[in-house]
N, C-alpha and C positions, 0 to 999 in steps of 0.2 A: 344650565340655562341661565339666562339673564334675569336679574331681578325686575319686578314690575316697574320700579321707579328708583331713582337715586337722587341724592341731594348734593348740591354744591354750596359750600359755606365760605364766607369771607370773614376772616378774623383780623382784628386790629388789637395789638397788645394783649393777645390771649383771649379776647372777647369776641364772640360771633356778633357781627354787626349787620350782616346781610345774608340772605339765602334764596335759593330757588330750587325747585324740584323738576326733574326730567322724567317724563313718561314716554313710551315708545309706541308708534303706530306704524304698522307695516303698510307700505304703499305698493300695491300691485302694479301701478302705473310706472313706478320708478325702480321696482325690484330691490328696495332697501327701506330702512326705517326712517321715519320722520321723527325728530326729537321735539316733543312738546314741552315748552317752558311753562311751568305752573307754580303756584304758591310763592310768587315773588314777594319778598318782604325785606325792607331796609328799615332799621330802627330809626324813628323820627329824628333823633339828634344827629344821625349820620347821613341823612338824605342830602342830595345835591352836592355830593363830594366825589362822584365818579365810581361809587361802589357797584352799582348795577352794571355799568359799562365794563368794569373789570370782570365781574362774574360772567357776563355775556361773552366777553372775549375768550375766557377759559372754556366755557361751554361750546362755543363755536369751534374752537380749535379741537377739542375732544371729539365733537361730532364729525368733523371732517376726517380726523384720524381714524375714526371707527367706520368710515364709509357711509355715514348717514346721507340721506337725500337732502336734508336741510333742517331748519328750525322753524317752529310755529309756536304761536301763543294766541290767546284771545284776551281781549280787554273789554270792559263794559263800555258801551257806546258813549256814555257821558263822561268817561275818564279822559279828558283832553290832555292832562299832564302825562299820563301813561302813554297815550298815542304819540305825543311829541317825543318822549324819551325813546320809544321804539323806532320811530321814523328817523331820528338823528343817527341811529346805529345802522340805518340802511334797510330796515325791515319794511315790507310793503304787503298789502293784501288786496286780493280781488274776490275774496270769499265773504259770505254772510253766514253766520252760524244760526241754525234753527234748532230748537229744542222742544221737548215735551217732558217737562219735569214733573215728578210725582211728590215733591216736597215743597214747602213754602219758604225754605231757607236756602 
């Protein structure tokens, strides 16, 4: 079976400078998996250099080759910088996420 999640890492000169995690959600509407992008992190000194764009491109290609229905992620409503970064890559949303969390963190 497939692992519950996998990581994509971006290295520069042998050092990991950016990462993201993929988890999978089965879509009965599409009869295939949706790949969820989570745990996005780019080291502060490496931001605004196209590293997330590179990771996203690699993930997008891998998802298409695997037969995934598409990619999704969520971002805090106040994180305008993240929204802009995702939108410039062509991502869009017509969903609103609702939650009932049992922790305060």
